[in-house]
C-alpha positions as CSV (number, residue, x, y, z in Angstrom):
1,X,-93.6,29.2,49.6
2,X,-95.6,26.3,51.6
3,X,-96.1,26.9,55.3
4,X,-93.3,24.7,56.9
5,X,-95.7,24.3,59.7
6,X,-98.2,22.8,57.8
7,X,-98.3,19.1,59.1
8,X,-99.1,17.7,55.7
9,X,-96.0,19.6,54.1
10,X,-93.8,18.2,56.7
11,X,-95.1,14.8,56.4
12,X,-94.5,15.1,52.6
13,X,-90.9,16.1,53.4
14,X,-90.2,13.1,55.5
15,X,-91.8,10.9,53.0
16,X,-89.4,12.4,50.4
17,X,-86.4,11.9,52.8
18,X,-87.1,8.3,53.6
19,X,-87.8,7.4,49.9
20,X,-84.5,9.0,48.7
21,X,-82.5,6.9,51.3
22,X,-84.3,3.8,50.6
23,X,-83.4,3.8,46.8
24,X,-80.0,4.7,47.6
25,X,-79.7,1.5,49.9
26,X,-81.3,-0.5,47.2
27,X,-79.3,0.3,44.5
28,X,-76.0,-0.4,46.8
29,X,-77.4,-3.6,47.8
30,X,-78.1,-4.7,43.9
31,X,-74.3,-3.3,43.3
32,X,-72.6,-5.4,46.1
33,X,-74.7,-8.5,45.4
34,X,-73.5,-8.2,41.8
35,X,-70.0,-8.0,42.8
36,X,-70.5,-10.9,45.3
37,X,-71.9,-12.8,42.6
38,X,-69.1,-12.5,40.3
39,X,-66.2,-12.5,42.8
40,X,-67.2,-14.9,45.4
41,X,-69.8,-17.1,43.6
42,X,-68.0,-16.6,40.0
43,X,-71.4,-16.3,38.4
44,X,-71.7,-13.7,35.7
45,X,-75.5,-13.6,35.1
46,X,-78.4,-12.8,38.0
47,X,-81.5,-14.6,37.6
48,X,-84.4,-13.3,35.6
49,X,-86.9,-12.8,38.7
50,X,-84.3,-10.1,39.9
51,X,-85.3,-7.7,37.1
52,X,-88.6,-7.0,38.8
53,X,-86.9,-4.4,41.2
54,X,-83.9,-3.6,39.2
55,X,-85.6,-0.7,37.6
56,X,-87.2,0.8,40.9
57,X,-84.2,3.0,41.6
58,X,-84.2,4.5,38.1
59,X,-87.9,4.6,37.5
60,X,-88.9,6.2,40.9
61,X,-86.5,9.3,40.7
62,X,-87.7,9.7,37.2
63,X,-91.5,10.0,38.5
64,X,-90.4,12.2,41.5
65,X,-89.0,14.7,39.0
66,X,-91.9,14.3,36.7
67,X,-90.3,13.1,33.5
68,X,-93.4,11.2,32.7
69,X,-95.1,14.3,32.2
70,X,-95.0,15.3,28.5
71,X,-94.6,19.0,29.4
72,X,-91.6,18.4,31.5
73,X,-89.9,16.3,28.5
74,X,-91.0,19.3,26.2
75,X,-89.2,21.8,28.6
76,X,-86.1,19.8,28.7
77,X,-85.7,18.8,24.9
78,X,-86.2,22.5,24.0
79,X,-83.4,23.5,26.4
80,X,-85.5,25.5,28.3
81,X,-84.9,23.5,31.5
82,X,-81.5,21.9,31.7
83,X,-82.3,19.9,34.7
84,X,-81.9,16.4,32.9
85,X,-78.7,17.5,31.1
86,X,-77.1,18.0,34.2
87,X,-78.2,14.8,35.9
88,X,-76.9,12.9,32.9
89,X,-73.7,14.6,33.2
90,X,-73.8,13.3,37.0
91,X,-75.0,9.8,36.1
92,X,-72.9,9.3,32.9
93,X,-69.5,10.8,34.4
94,X,-70.0,9.0,37.7
95,X,-71.0,5.8,36.2
96,X,-68.3,5.6,33.8
97,X,-65.9,5.7,36.6
98,X,-67.6,3.3,38.7
99,X,-68.2,0.8,35.8
100,X,-64.5,0.8,34.7
101,X,-63.4,0.6,38.0
102,X,-65.1,-2.4,38.9
103,X,-64.1,-3.9,35.5
104,X,-60.6,-4.0,37.0
105,X,-61.6,-6.9,39.2
106,X,-65.2,-8.0,37.7
107,X,-66.6,-9.2,34.2
108,X,-69.4,-6.5,33.4
109,X,-71.9,-7.3,31.2
110,X,-70.9,-4.7,28.7
111,X,-73.6,-3.9,25.9
112,X,-71.9,-1.6,23.7
113,X,-73.8,-0.2,20.8
114,X,-72.1,-0.6,17.1
115,X,-71.7,2.8,15.5
116,X,-73.2,2.2,12.2
117,X,-73.5,6.1,10.8
118,X,-76.8,5.8,9.0
119,X,-78.9,4.1,11.4
120,X,-77.6,5.7,14.5
121,X,-77.7,9.4,12.9
122,X,-80.9,9.0,11.0
123,X,-82.6,6.9,13.8
124,X,-81.5,9.4,16.5
125,X,-83.1,12.4,14.3
126,X,-86.5,10.5,14.0
127,X,-86.3,9.5,17.6
128,X,-85.9,13.3,18.2
129,X,-88.9,14.2,16.2
130,X,-91.0,11.8,17.9
131,X,-90.2,13.0,21.4
132,X,-91.0,16.5,20.1
133,X,-94.4,15.3,19.3
134,X,-95.3,12.9,22.0
135,X,-93.3,14.2,25.1
136,X,-92.3,10.6,25.7
137,X,-89.0,8.5,25.8
138,X,-89.7,4.7,25.6
139,X,-88.9,4.4,29.4
140,X,-90.9,7.1,30.4
141,X,-94.1,5.8,28.4
142,X,-93.9,2.9,31.1
143,X,-93.8,5.2,34.1
144,X,-96.4,7.3,32.5
145,X,-98.9,4.1,32.3
146,X,-97.9,3.6,36.2
147,X,-98.9,7.0,36.8
148,X,-102.3,6.7,35.0
149,X,-101.9,8.9,32.0
150,X,-104.5,8.4,29.3
151,X,-102.3,9.8,26.5
152,X,-99.8,7.0,27.6
153,X,-102.1,4.4,26.3
154,X,-101.8,6.0,22.9
155,X,-98.3,6.0,23.0
156,X,-98.0,2.4,23.8
157,X,-99.8,1.6,20.9
158,X,-98.0,4.0,18.7
159,X,-94.7,2.7,19.9
160,X,-95.6,-1.2,19.4
161,X,-96.6,-0.2,15.7
162,X,-93.3,1.7,15.3
163,X,-91.2,-0.9,16.7
164,X,-92.9,-3.6,14.5
165,X,-92.6,-1.8,11.3
166,X,-88.8,-1.5,11.9
167,X,-89.1,-5.2,12.4
168,X,-90.8,-5.8,9.0
169,X,-88.5,-3.7,6.8
170,X,-85.5,-4.8,8.7
171,X,-84.1,-7.2,6.3
172,X,-84.5,-4.8,3.4
173,X,-82.8,-1.8,4.7
174,X,-80.2,-3.5,7.0
175,X,-77.6,-3.2,4.2
176,X,-77.8,0.5,4.2
177,X,-78.2,1.5,7.4
178,X,-76.6,-1.0,9.6
179,X,-74.1,-2.6,7.5
180,X,-72.8,0.4,5.3
181,X,-70.2,2.8,7.3
182,X,-70.3,0.3,10.6
183,X,-67.3,1.0,12.7
184,X,-68.3,-1.6,15.3
185,X,-68.5,-1.3,19.0
186,X,-65.9,1.6,19.6
187,X,-65.4,3.7,22.6
188,X,-63.9,7.0,23.2
189,X,-60.5,5.7,24.4
190,X,-60.2,3.4,21.6
191,X,-60.0,6.5,19.2
192,X,-57.0,7.2,20.9
193,X,-55.4,3.8,20.1
194,X,-56.3,2.3,23.9
195,X,-57.4,-1.2,23.5
196,X,-60.4,-2.2,25.3
197,X,-58.7,-5.4,26.8
198,X,-56.4,-2.9,28.7
199,X,-58.4,-2.6,31.8
200,X,-56.0,-0.2,33.6
201,X,-56.0,2.2,30.5
202,X,-59.9,2.1,30.0
203,X,-60.2,2.9,33.7
204,X,-57.7,6.0,33.5
205,X,-59.7,7.1,30.3
206,X,-63.1,6.8,32.3
207,X,-61.7,8.9,35.0
208,X,-61.0,11.7,32.2
209,X,-64.0,11.2,30.7
210,X,-66.1,10.9,33.9
211,X,-64.6,14.4,35.3
212,X,-65.5,16.1,32.0
213,X,-69.3,14.8,32.1
214,X,-69.3,15.8,35.8
215,X,-68.2,19.3,35.0
216,X,-71.5,19.8,33.2
217,X,-73.5,18.6,36.4
218,X,-71.5,20.9,38.6
219,X,-71.4,24.1,36.3
220,X,-74.3,24.4,34.0
221,X,-77.0,26.6,35.3
222,X,-80.5,24.7,35.2
223,X,-82.4,27.8,33.4
224,X,-81.5,30.1,30.4
225,X,-79.7,33.1,31.2
226,X,-78.7,32.2,34.9
227,X,-75.4,32.8,36.1
228,X,-73.0,30.1,36.7
229,X,-73.1,30.7,40.6
230,X,-76.6,29.2,40.2
231,X,-75.4,25.9,39.1
232,X,-75.3,22.7,41.4
233,X,-71.6,22.9,42.1
234,X,-72.3,26.1,44.0
235,X,-75.5,25.1,45.5
236,X,-73.9,21.9,46.9
237,X,-71.2,24.1,48.6
238,X,-73.9,26.1,50.4
239,X,-73.5,28.9,48.1
240,X,-76.0,31.0,45.8
241,X,-79.8,31.6,46.2
242,X,-82.7,29.7,45.1
243,X,-84.3,30.4,41.8
244,X,-88.0,29.0,41.8
245,X,-89.8,28.2,38.5
246,X,-93.1,29.5,40.0
247,X,-95.0,29.4,36.6
248,X,-94.6,25.8,36.5
249,X,-95.4,25.3,40.2
250,X,-98.6,27.1,39.8
251,X,-99.3,24.8,36.8
252,X,-98.4,21.5,38.7
253,X,-100.5,22.4,41.6
254,X,-103.4,22.7,39.2
255,X,-102.6,19.6,37.2
256,X,-102.1,17.5,40.5
257,X,-104.0,19.0,43.1
258,X,-103.1,16.1,45.5
259,X,-99.6,16.5,44.6
260,X,-97.0,16.0,47.7
261,X,-96.5,19.6,48.8
262,X,-92.7,19.5,49.3
263,X,-92.0,17.8,46.0
264,X,-93.9,20.2,43.7
265,X,-91.5,23.0,45.4
266,X,-88.2,21.1,45.3
267,X,-88.4,19.9,41.6
268,X,-89.1,23.3,40.3
269,X,-86.4,25.5,41.9
270,X,-82.5,25.7,41.5
271,X,-81.3,25.6,45.2
272,X,-79.1,24.3,47.9
273,X,-81.7,21.8,49.0
274,X,-82.7,20.7,45.3
275,X,-78.9,20.0,44.6
276,X,-78.7,18.0,47.8
277,X,-81.5,15.9,46.8
278,X,-80.3,15.5,43.1
279,X,-77.1,13.9,44.8
280,X,-78.9,11.1,46.9
281,X,-81.2,10.2,44.2
282,X,-78.7,10.8,41.4
283,X,-76.6,8.3,43.3
284,X,-79.2,5.9,43.5
285,X,-79.9,6.3,39.8
286,X,-76.4,6.2,38.9
287,X,-75.3,3.1,41.2
288,X,-78.3,0.9,39.8
289,X,-77.6,1.9,36.1
290,X,-73.9,0.4,36.6
291,X,-75.0,-2.6,39.0
292,X,-77.6,-4.2,36.2
293,X,-74.5,-4.1,34.0
294,X,-72.7,-6.0,36.5
295,X,-75.6,-8.2,37.4
296,X,-76.9,-9.1,33.8
297,X,-77.1,-6.5,31.1
298,X,-77.5,-2.9,30.3
299,X,-80.5,-1.1,31.3
300,X,-82.9,-0.4,28.0
301,X,-86.4,0.0,27.4
302,X,-87.2,-0.1,23.6
303,X,-86.3,-3.7,22.8
304,X,-89.3,-4.9,24.7
305,X,-91.6,-3.3,22.2
306,X,-90.3,-5.3,19.5
307,X,-90.2,-8.3,21.6
308,X,-94.1,-8.1,22.4
309,X,-94.5,-7.6,18.4
310,X,-92.4,-10.8,17.8
311,X,-94.3,-12.9,20.7
312,X,-97.7,-11.7,19.2
313,X,-96.5,-12.2,15.7
314,X,-95.5,-16.1,16.9
315,X,-99.1,-16.5,18.0
316,X,-100.5,-15.6,14.6
317,X,-97.8,-17.1,12.3
318,X,-95.2,-18.8,14.0
319,X,-93.4,-19.5,10.8
320,X,-93.2,-15.8,9.5
321,X,-92.4,-14.6,13.1
322,X,-89.4,-17.2,13.6
323,X,-88.2,-16.6,9.8
324,X,-88.2,-12.7,10.3
325,X,-84.4,-11.7,10.8
326,X,-84.9,-9.1,13.4
327,X,-87.2,-11.2,15.6
328,X,-84.1,-13.7,15.4
329,X,-81.8,-11.2,17.0
330,X,-83.4,-11.0,20.3
331,X,-86.9,-12.7,20.0
332,X,-85.5,-16.3,20.9
333,X,-87.1,-17.5,17.4
334,X,-85.5,-19.6,14.7
335,X,-86.3,-22.1,12.3
336,X,-84.7,-25.6,13.6
337,X,-85.0,-28.4,10.9
338,X,-88.0,-26.7,9.1
339,X,-89.9,-26.1,12.5
340,X,-90.4,-22.8,14.3
341,X,-88.9,-22.4,17.6
342,X,-89.7,-19.9,20.3
343,X,-87.7,-19.5,23.3
344,X,-88.7,-16.0,24.4
345,X,-86.0,-15.1,27.2
346,X,-83.0,-16.9,25.4
347,X,-81.8,-13.6,23.6
348,X,-83.5,-10.6,25.2
349,X,-82.8,-11.6,28.7
350,X,-84.6,-9.7,31.4
351,X,-85.7,-6.5,29.7
352,X,-89.4,-7.2,29.5
353,X,-89.3,-7.9,33.3
354,X,-87.0,-4.6,33.8
355,X,-89.6,-2.6,31.9
356,X,-92.5,-4.3,34.1
357,X,-90.1,-2.9,37.1
358,X,-90.4,0.6,35.2
359,X,-94.0,0.5,35.3
360,X,-94.3,-0.4,38.8
361,X,-91.8,2.1,40.1
362,X,-94.1,4.7,38.1
363,X,-97.2,2.9,39.7
364,X,-95.7,3.1,43.5
365,X,-94.2,6.6,43.1
366,X,-97.3,8.2,41.7
367,X,-99.6,6.5,44.3
368,X,-97.8,6.6,47.5
369,X,-95.1,9.2,47.3
370,X,-95.6,12.1,44.6
371,X,-99.3,11.5,44.7
372,X,-99.7,12.3,41.1
373,X,-101.7,9.1,40.0
374,X,-104.4,10.3,37.4
375,X,-106.6,7.5,37.1
376,X,-106.5,7.6,33.2
377,X,-108.5,10.9,33.4
378,X,-108.7,13.4,30.6
379,X,-105.5,15.8,30.6
380,X,-103.8,17.5,27.8
381,X,-100.3,18.6,28.1
382,X,-100.3,22.3,28.3
383,X,-97.6,22.9,26.0
384,X,-99.3,20.7,23.3
385,X,-102.7,22.3,24.2
386,X,-100.7,25.8,23.8
387,X,-100.3,24.7,20.0
388,X,-103.0,22.7,19.2
389,X,-105.8,23.2,21.7
390,X,-107.7,20.8,23.9
391,X,-108.8,18.6,21.4
392,X,-108.1,14.9,22.9
393,X,-108.4,13.4,19.2
394,X,-105.5,15.8,18.0
395,X,-103.5,14.6,21.4
396,X,-104.1,11.1,20.5
397,X,-102.5,11.4,17.3
398,X,-99.5,13.5,18.4
399,X,-99.0,10.9,21.1
400,X,-99.6,7.8,18.9
401,X,-97.5,9.0,16.0
402,X,-94.9,10.7,18.0
403,X,-94.4,7.5,19.8
404,X,-94.4,5.7,16.8
405,X,-91.4,7.4,15.5
406,X,-89.7,7.4,18.9
407,X,-89.7,3.6,18.8
408,X,-89.2,3.0,15.0
409,X,-85.8,5.4,15.3
410,X,-84.8,3.7,18.6
411,X,-84.8,0.4,16.9
412,X,-83.0,1.8,13.5
413,X,-80.4,2.8,15.9
414,X,-80.4,-0.1,18.0
415,X,-81.2,1.7,21.3
416,X,-82.9,4.5,23.1
417,X,-82.8,7.2,25.9
418,X,-81.7,4.3,28.5
419,X,-79.9,2.0,26.2
420,X,-78.0,4.4,24.3
421,X,-78.1,7.8,26.1
422,X,-77.4,6.6,29.6
423,X,-76.2,3.0,29.3
424,X,-74.3,3.7,26.2
425,X,-72.5,6.8,27.5
426,X,-71.6,5.2,30.8
427,X,-69.7,2.7,28.7
428,X,-68.1,5.6,26.8
429,X,-69.5,4.2,23.4
430,X,-69.1,6.6,20.5
431,X,-72.2,5.7,18.9
432,X,-74.2,6.6,22.0
433,X,-73.0,10.3,22.0
434,X,-73.5,10.5,18.4
435,X,-77.3,9.3,18.9
436,X,-77.6,11.7,21.9
437,X,-76.7,14.8,19.6
438,X,-78.9,13.5,16.8
439,X,-81.9,13.0,19.2
440,X,-81.4,16.7,20.7
441,X,-81.2,18.2,17.3
442,X,-84.5,16.2,16.2
443,X,-86.3,17.5,19.1
444,X,-85.2,21.1,19.2
445,X,-86.1,21.4,15.6
446,X,-89.5,19.8,16.2
447,X,-90.2,21.7,19.3
448,X,-89.3,25.0,17.4
449,X,-90.9,24.7,14.2
450,X,-93.8,22.4,14.6
451,X,-94.7,22.8,18.2
452,X,-93.7,26.7,18.0
453,X,-92.1,26.4,21.5
454,X,-90.5,29.7,21.6
455,X,-88.1,29.9,24.8
456,X,-87.4,32.7,26.9
457,X,-85.8,32.4,30.2
458,X,-88.7,31.1,31.9
459,X,-90.7,29.2,29.3
460,X,-92.7,29.6,25.9
461,X,-93.4,32.8,24.6
462,X,-97.0,33.7,23.6
């Protein structure tokens, strides 16, 4: 354990304290600003420019906890580290209660995802396989770019191609994957006969749903074979000792020699201080995820990849792009009186801007807070190297092809980790929960049988 008398260690600790509280204040300002906008000004949509800060309270916590590192996401998706699952339980549970509570007197900009079984299930499985190879979600790719990861460059290219490929075939496969077995935008309360228009009943349902999800956060131990008393709930109550992931601490110190000394310990332990930091950063993360729904639209990351493909296509062949049925859904493209028209932000809203915010969050955090900025130097993820060696060419293929599958699957399912798993589950969408299960299944199978990530109590087995 680091020497607490080390001046740098103490400075790093103060930096992290300040960051956590500033992010919480920013998210609260966004939320109350959205409420004021709707209740007092009677406006339902915030201006696009606000999107440039909207993702900071979401991206910075993810970078601090190093979810932009493929090694971290590999461990999480293999269920060796349940930290993200517990945090999503916190965010989804509290977020649902907050959102439907605000729905009693505001008009949130809901973005519920339709439950078309074929696209959601198959897309989720493909997405999970891609995550198992690349170690990236669509949003964490933007954070990784801000962090200066070289393999994120490959992932962006693969993601753009994957999203574009889905755009090309969409018109042919839509009847089979989107139209067939399409149950529409259904939520869990609606399955029990509660109409979405009954705001009071939806709020009561959200309280029940939120408590169930919040219990995951309180009572799921972070690491396998840990007793329940090592879960966040006990740590928040001041009970239970610290369990440190020493192997990963050593690994991260080697990978990021300038990393924030306090942070590297904090994020790789199950302890009282870890749980209390999670609450502050988790509150900022959750409040912002709800605030963006009040302000303009749900938080999503993957549509931007298709939108970029649409805009590039329009530059090359405007008539073909404006005639593409998928680009017409969000690209602002149409054929009017035989003439192609492109109004880029008329359909998609502020998502490209919030993705830029995600990138900036990764850059700001990695340069000034975590000090993990890598300057696009060569670095092969340790778990990837454990399976495939140190070849950068192989990692290029894994990152590129994995991200291709991630974005292809995300567009097939009409959402990703942020749009489906986070925002969708906060809205209690059935489709989003099914998508989450499919993603986890695809990732676990890939990590076990392709990456050969055999899990024991602390990591992969040799």
